[in-house]
N, C-alpha and C positions, 0 to 999 in steps of 0.2 A: 892636289898635284898643280892644276892652274889656280891663276890669283880669282879672286870675286870680280874681278873687272872682266874676266873672260870666262868664269861659269860661277853662276851662285844655285847650289842645289835646293837651297830654300827658297828661291824666287818663288811668290804668288802674286805677279804682279798681273796677269790675265783671267780674272773671275771664270770665262767660261772652261778653260784648259783647267783649271784648278778644280772646276767642280767635277768634269769630265774624268780628270785622273781618279780624283774619291768613288765616282761611279765606277772605272773599270776596274779599281782596288776591291768592292764588293764582288763586284762578279768574277775578278780571277786575283785573289787572296795571295797567290805566289808570285805576282808580277811585281816589278819594280815599282812604275808607276810615279816615275818622279823628273823633274828636268834630269834631261841625259846628258853627261857630260862629252866635250870633247874626247878622241880618242887617238892616243900615237906621240909621237916624238915632240918634247919641249920645245927643240930648234929647229922645225918641218921649214924643207925648202918647196915642197907641195903641200899644199891647204884643200883639201874637197870639200864643200858645203854641197851636201843636200837638202832637203825640204823640212824634214820634221820626221820624227821617230814614230817608226808604224806600229800598231798595235798589237800584235806576237810578236814583233821583229825586239829593237831597241827598247821598248816601250818596257818589254817583258825580262828582257836580257841584261839592260843597264850601258850597252856597246851601242853605238849607231853599226846600223847593216847586220846586225848580227843575229842568227835566226830567222830571215826575212829572203825571200826570194832576190832582191832588187837587191843582198848584198853579194850572190852568187858571181856573177859576171864582175862588180866590183873587187872582192877579196881575188877573184882568180888573175886580174888585171896586174894589180898590185903583187901580188907575188913572184908571177911572171917575169915584171922587169924590175925586181931587187927590191920593192918597198916591204916586203912582207917576207917573212919566214914561213907563213904558213898559207896551204892555199885557200883554205877553206876558214870562217869565223864560227865558232860556236858558243862560245862562253868565256866569260870574264877569266875563268881557271884552264882555258885550252894553252895557253902558252905563246898566244900570239903576240910579235912584238913589230911594231911600222919603223923602218927606218928611214927617218927624212920626211917623211909624210904624215898629216894627222887628219884624222875627219870628224866632220863638226856638222851643224845644220843651221837654217836659216833660223829656224822655231824650234826651241830647244824641248818642249813639251807634245807629247803625243795630243793632234788635232781631232774632235770628229771629225768622221768619214774622211779624215788625210786632209782636210781642207783648215788651212787655219786661216782667219781675216784681216785685213790689209792692217787691220790695228794691232794684231797680235805678233804679226811678221815685224811691225814698225818700234812695238815697246822692247820686242826682242833684239832689234839689232843693232842696238848699242854693244854688244857682248862679242855680236859680230865684228864689228868695227872693231873693236878694241881686239878681236883675234889677228884681224887683218895688219892692223897697225903697229903689232908685234912682231910683224915677220920681216927678214931680212931681207935686202935690195936684191932686185934678181930672183924674188921666189916665182914658185906660179900657183893660182887661184883656178883648180878646175871646178864651173858651175854644174850641177847635173839635173840641167832642168832649168825651164826661163824662170821662173821665180826664186831660184836662187840666185840666177844673174843677176837679177833686179836688185837682190836683198845686198848684193855685193858691191851694187852701182850706189845704192843709198847708202851704205857703208862708208862709203868713199865719198860721201856727199857730190857724186856726178849724177848726170842727168840721166833718163833714159835713152834719149836718144843720140846720145853720146856713143855708145855701143849696142848696136842690136845684138840680139841674140841669134845664131846661129851654129848647128852642129859642126865641131871642130876648127870652130872657128876663133883667131886669136885677136885679144884687145888688148892694147898699151894701157898700163895703169900709172898711176904716180909711182916714184921709189923704185921705177924697172921692173915693177912685177907685173906680169903676165897675166890676163885671164882668159883659159882654156874656158868654151862650150861645149858640153854634150847633152841630148838628150839622158834622160833621166834613167837609171838600169832598174826602172820596172817592171813587174812581173807584165802588164799592158804591153810595154813600149818594147821587149824582149821577142813574147810570144806574137806581136804583131808584125815581126821583122822592122820595124820603123825603126830599133836599134838593134844590129848584129853585133857578133862578137869581132866581127872585122872591122866594124864602125867604130868599135871601141876599141879595140888593139890598134887602130889608126889613132885615136885621142892621144894614147898615149907614148905611140909612136912620136907625135907631137911634142908633148910634155918632155918626152926624153930628150930629144934635138933641143928644147929649148934650155934646159935646165944643163944643158953640157956644152954650151956654145957660149 
């Protein structure tokens, strides 16, 4: 579906991640345990950037934020704002289709303890750079969390200080693209109320206004 410049399922450039995927596959032989492809529209106006696949989520199902607590709030919002035809993402065969939206990750492979190293983020950044570069003018990039935010800046060869991460804050990027920040939809953030449903809905109101202006 995507060019090898955007996603390479055979990539093994990070030895630690490759070794870890092999270990997890031994423990969970039915899991996908490979680099996880972006999911969604080939010509999106909204690109959502997460951190990395979850152990029992995308790493198991081969779809970002699927069978993962972090996906609950995300897919509900996508459905409510017309980017998805289903409110829940369950599997590759559930019939879910994204409209004008794509979900990707800063790091395409499952990292130990959900913490990729800086070198791994940098190694994978070329795919994100290509993906952002393929967006049309006046598109929106939603970064879920500060690591995704920094990965987006790096993909555009921008310095960290040019755009500080802050929830529901907008940053102007080249070619009229806007970066919108949100706290990650992780279980921890949601259960501690660092990110509430209203807060995340407000982010999508911001995105909706940007895309419709």
